[in-house]
ZANUMI-634298 format. One record per residue (C-alpha): x, y, z; residue number from 1. Coordinates in Angstrom, 1 decimal, m for minus. Layout:
+--------+--------+--------+-----+
|   east |  north |     up | num |
+--------+--------+--------+-----+
|      X |      Y |      Z | NUM |
...
+--------+--------+--------+-----+
This chain:
+--------+--------+--------+-----+
|   east |  north |     up | num |
+--------+--------+--------+-----+
|  101.0 |   65.6 |   91.5 |   1 |
|  101.6 |   68.5 |   89.1 |   2 |
|  100.3 |   68.3 |   85.5 |   3 |
|  102.8 |   69.5 |   82.9 |   4 |
|  102.4 |   70.8 |   79.4 |   5 |
|  105.6 |   70.6 |   77.3 |   6 |
|  106.7 |   73.1 |   74.6 |   7 |
|  110.0 |   72.2 |   72.8 |   8 |
|  111.6 |   73.7 |   69.8 |   9 |
|  112.0 |   70.6 |   67.7 |  10 |
|  110.4 |   67.1 |   67.5 |  11 |
|  113.4 |   65.0 |   68.6 |  12 |
|  113.7 |   67.0 |   71.9 |  13 |
|  110.0 |   67.0 |   72.3 |  14 |
|  109.7 |   63.2 |   71.9 |  15 |
|  112.7 |   62.6 |   74.1 |  16 |
|  111.3 |   64.7 |   76.9 |  17 |
|  107.7 |   63.3 |   76.5 |  18 |
|  109.1 |   59.8 |   77.0 |  19 |
|  111.0 |   60.9 |   80.1 |  20 |
|  107.9 |   62.5 |   81.7 |  21 |
|  105.5 |   59.7 |   80.7 |  22 |
|  107.8 |   57.2 |   82.6 |  23 |
|  108.5 |   59.5 |   85.6 |  24 |
|  106.9 |   59.4 |   89.0 |  25 |
|  105.7 |   62.6 |   90.6 |  26 |
|  104.5 |   64.4 |   87.5 |  27 |
|  101.7 |   63.9 |   84.9 |  28 |
|  102.1 |   64.9 |   81.3 |  29 |
|   99.0 |   66.8 |   80.1 |  30 |
|  100.1 |   67.5 |   76.5 |  31 |
|  102.9 |   68.7 |   74.3 |  32 |
|  103.6 |   70.7 |   71.2 |  33 |
|  106.5 |   72.2 |   69.2 |  34 |
|  104.5 |   75.2 |   68.2 |  35 |
|  103.0 |   77.7 |   70.6 |  36 |
|  100.1 |   78.8 |   68.4 |  37 |
|   99.0 |   75.2 |   68.0 |  38 |
|   99.1 |   74.7 |   71.8 |  39 |
|   97.1 |   77.7 |   73.1 |  40 |
|   93.6 |   76.3 |   72.7 |  41 |
|   94.7 |   73.0 |   74.3 |  42 |
|   96.4 |   74.9 |   77.2 |  43 |
|   93.2 |   76.8 |   77.9 |  44 |
|   91.3 |   73.5 |   78.0 |  45 |
|   93.7 |   71.4 |   79.9 |  46 |
|   94.8 |   74.1 |   82.4 |  47 |
|   98.1 |   72.4 |   83.4 |  48 |
|   99.8 |   73.4 |   86.6 |  49 |
|  103.1 |   74.0 |   84.8 |  50 |
|  104.2 |   74.7 |   81.3 |  51 |
|  107.8 |   73.7 |   80.6 |  52 |
|  109.1 |   75.6 |   77.6 |  53 |
|  112.3 |   76.1 |   75.7 |  54 |
|  113.5 |   79.7 |   75.6 |  55 |
|  113.0 |   79.7 |   71.8 |  56 |
|  110.3 |   77.9 |   69.9 |  57 |
|  109.6 |   77.5 |   66.2 |  58 |
|  107.1 |   80.4 |   66.3 |  59 |
|  107.9 |   82.3 |   69.5 |  60 |
|  110.3 |   83.1 |   72.3 |  61 |
|  109.8 |   82.7 |   76.0 |  62 |
|  108.6 |   86.3 |   76.6 |  63 |
|  105.7 |   85.7 |   74.3 |  64 |
|  105.0 |   82.3 |   75.9 |  65 |
|  104.8 |   84.1 |   79.3 |  66 |
|  102.5 |   86.8 |   77.8 |  67 |
|  100.1 |   84.2 |   76.3 |  68 |
|  100.0 |   82.2 |   79.5 |  69 |
|   99.1 |   85.3 |   81.4 |  70 |
|   95.9 |   85.6 |   79.2 |  71 |
|   94.6 |   82.2 |   80.0 |  72 |
|   91.7 |   81.8 |   82.5 |  73 |
|   94.0 |   79.9 |   84.8 |  74 |
|   97.6 |   80.9 |   84.5 |  75 |
|  100.1 |   77.9 |   84.8 |  76 |
|  103.5 |   78.4 |   86.2 |  77 |
|  106.3 |   78.6 |   83.5 |  78 |
|  109.5 |   76.6 |   83.7 |  79 |
|  112.1 |   77.7 |   81.2 |  80 |
|  114.3 |   75.0 |   79.6 |  81 |
|  117.7 |   76.4 |   78.7 |  82 |
|  121.1 |   74.9 |   77.8 |  83 |
|  122.8 |   77.5 |   79.9 |  84 |
|  121.9 |   79.9 |   82.7 |  85 |
|  123.9 |   82.6 |   80.9 |  86 |
|  121.5 |   83.0 |   78.0 |  87 |
|  120.8 |   86.7 |   77.5 |  88 |
|  117.1 |   86.1 |   77.1 |  89 |
|  116.7 |   84.1 |   80.3 |  90 |
|  116.5 |   87.0 |   82.8 |  91 |
|  114.2 |   89.0 |   80.4 |  92 |
|  111.9 |   86.0 |   80.3 |  93 |
|  112.0 |   85.5 |   84.1 |  94 |
|  111.1 |   89.2 |   84.5 |  95 |
|  108.3 |   88.9 |   81.9 |  96 |
|  106.4 |   86.2 |   83.8 |  97 |
|  108.4 |   82.9 |   83.9 |  98 |
|  108.7 |   81.4 |   87.4 |  99 |
|  111.9 |   79.4 |   87.2 | 100 |
|  114.4 |   77.8 |   84.9 | 101 |
|  116.1 |   74.4 |   84.4 | 102 |
|  119.5 |   74.0 |   82.7 | 103 |
|  118.8 |   71.2 |   80.2 | 104 |
|  121.8 |   69.4 |   78.9 | 105 |
|  119.7 |   67.2 |   76.6 | 106 |
|  119.8 |   64.2 |   78.9 | 107 |
|  116.7 |   65.1 |   80.9 | 108 |
|  118.6 |   64.8 |   84.2 | 109 |
|  117.0 |   66.8 |   87.0 | 110 |
|  113.9 |   67.9 |   85.0 | 111 |
|  111.4 |   66.0 |   87.1 | 112 |
|  113.0 |   67.4 |   90.3 | 113 |
|  112.8 |   71.0 |   88.8 | 114 |
|  109.1 |   70.5 |   88.0 | 115 |
|  108.3 |   69.3 |   91.4 | 116 |
|  110.3 |   72.0 |   93.0 | 117 |
|  108.4 |   74.7 |   91.0 | 118 |
|  105.1 |   73.1 |   91.9 | 119 |
|  106.1 |   73.6 |   95.5 | 120 |
|  106.8 |   77.3 |   94.8 | 121 |
|  110.6 |   76.9 |   95.0 | 122 |
|  113.2 |   78.2 |   92.5 | 123 |
|  116.9 |   78.9 |   92.1 | 124 |
|  119.1 |   81.6 |   90.7 | 125 |
|  122.6 |   81.5 |   89.2 | 126 |
|  125.1 |   84.1 |   90.3 | 127 |
|  124.7 |   86.1 |   87.1 | 128 |
|  120.9 |   86.1 |   87.4 | 129 |
|  121.2 |   87.2 |   91.1 | 130 |
|  123.3 |   90.1 |   90.0 | 131 |
|  120.8 |   91.0 |   87.3 | 132 |
|  118.0 |   90.9 |   89.9 | 133 |
|  119.9 |   93.3 |   92.2 | 134 |
|  120.3 |   95.7 |   89.3 | 135 |
|  116.6 |   95.3 |   88.3 | 136 |
|  115.5 |   96.2 |   91.8 | 137 |
|  117.8 |   99.2 |   91.8 | 138 |
|  119.8 |   98.1 |   94.9 | 139 |
|  123.5 |   97.4 |   95.6 | 140 |
|  124.9 |   94.3 |   97.1 | 141 |
|  124.9 |   94.1 |  100.9 | 142 |
|  128.3 |   94.1 |  102.7 | 143 |
|  129.3 |   90.5 |  102.8 | 144 |
|  130.1 |   90.6 |  106.5 | 145 |
|  126.5 |   91.7 |  107.1 | 146 |
|  124.9 |   89.3 |  104.6 | 147 |
|  126.6 |   86.2 |  106.1 | 148 |
|  125.2 |   86.8 |  109.6 | 149 |
|  122.4 |   84.5 |  110.7 | 150 |
|  120.4 |   87.6 |  111.6 | 151 |
|  120.5 |   88.7 |  107.9 | 152 |
|  117.8 |   86.2 |  107.1 | 153 |
|  115.4 |   87.9 |  109.5 | 154 |
|  115.8 |   91.5 |  108.4 | 155 |
|  112.5 |   92.6 |  107.1 | 156 |
|  113.3 |   96.3 |  106.9 | 157 |
|  112.9 |   97.7 |  103.3 | 158 |
|  115.9 |   97.6 |  100.9 | 159 |
|  113.9 |   99.2 |   98.1 | 160 |
|  110.4 |   99.7 |   97.1 | 161 |
|  109.5 |   96.1 |   96.7 | 162 |
|  112.2 |   94.1 |   98.4 | 163 |
|  113.4 |   93.7 |  102.0 | 164 |
|  116.9 |   93.5 |  103.4 | 165 |
|  116.8 |   89.8 |  103.9 | 166 |
|  116.1 |   89.3 |  100.2 | 167 |
|  118.9 |   91.8 |   99.3 | 168 |
|  121.3 |   89.8 |  101.5 | 169 |
|  120.2 |   86.5 |   99.8 | 170 |
|  120.7 |   87.9 |   96.4 | 171 |
|  124.1 |   89.3 |   97.5 | 172 |
|  125.3 |   85.8 |   98.6 | 173 |
|  124.0 |   84.2 |   95.4 | 174 |
|  125.6 |   86.9 |   93.3 | 175 |
|  128.9 |   86.2 |   95.2 | 176 |
|  128.7 |   82.6 |   94.1 | 177 |
|  127.7 |   80.9 |   97.4 | 178 |
|  125.8 |   77.7 |   97.0 | 179 |
|  122.4 |   77.2 |   98.7 | 180 |
|  123.9 |   74.6 |  101.0 | 181 |
|  126.5 |   77.2 |  102.1 | 182 |
|  123.8 |   79.9 |  102.7 | 183 |
|  121.6 |   77.4 |  104.5 | 184 |
|  124.5 |   76.6 |  106.9 | 185 |
|  125.3 |   80.3 |  107.5 | 186 |
|  121.6 |   81.3 |  108.2 | 187 |
|  120.6 |   78.0 |  109.8 | 188 |
|  117.7 |   77.6 |  107.4 | 189 |
|  116.5 |   74.7 |  105.2 | 190 |
|  117.4 |   74.8 |  101.5 | 191 |
|  113.7 |   74.6 |  100.7 | 192 |
|  113.0 |   77.8 |  102.6 | 193 |
|  115.8 |   79.6 |  100.6 | 194 |
|  114.3 |   78.3 |   97.4 | 195 |
|  110.8 |   79.5 |   98.4 | 196 |
|  112.4 |   83.0 |   99.0 | 197 |
|  114.0 |   82.9 |   95.6 | 198 |
|  110.6 |   82.0 |   94.0 | 199 |
|  109.0 |   85.0 |   95.7 | 200 |
|  111.8 |   87.3 |   94.5 | 201 |
|  111.2 |   86.1 |   90.9 | 202 |
|  107.5 |   87.0 |   91.5 | 203 |
|  108.5 |   90.4 |   92.5 | 204 |
|  110.4 |   90.8 |   89.2 | 205 |
|  107.0 |   90.2 |   87.5 | 206 |
|  105.5 |   93.0 |   89.6 | 207 |
|  108.4 |   95.4 |   88.7 | 208 |
|  108.1 |   94.5 |   85.0 | 209 |
|  104.3 |   95.3 |   85.0 | 210 |
|  104.9 |   98.6 |   86.8 | 211 |
|  107.5 |   99.6 |   84.2 | 212 |
|  105.0 |   98.8 |   81.4 | 213 |
|  102.3 |  100.9 |   83.1 | 214 |
|  104.7 |  103.7 |   83.6 | 215 |
+--------+--------+--------+-----+
């Protein structure tokens, strides 16, 4: 059962989400705060599995949250809470160290499932984020005819310095707007396996981001 620390930008949303997680099965609430600077010492002590954070906090944005989590003795995974997958900061935060995101409409629907999914090293990407990932890796979309073939899921030849052809094909299909259920049917794979591949691609974005900083 994953332990979760909650960072939300205002008290009403913080208390609403706290109540949801305290009553939910499958996750354990370790702590919460509306201010990142107040939470850092507690995060170091509690060492939660996941930090669920709004893209913008009272005293920080998600890229700083990712940076501060990276300085902890044990780095938790970071789930971004955003009202829309089209927020301009979302991809930057994913590249900076966040592991996944959850579109939060204020009701809390799907949050527990998103936390459990992330704990199992699974993630998702919207079409826009998939297009941004392709651009970040410096690769073009695969030809659709090729990407839709079952064999596309097995192509481990390089597509770029960090990414293989199977990952390029997956990002292509996501960028085209295909649902995971549709890709799973085309490739004869479980949706969970596709989500694990997406999680690994987000991790590669972290590697790329660090290399750019070093360069």
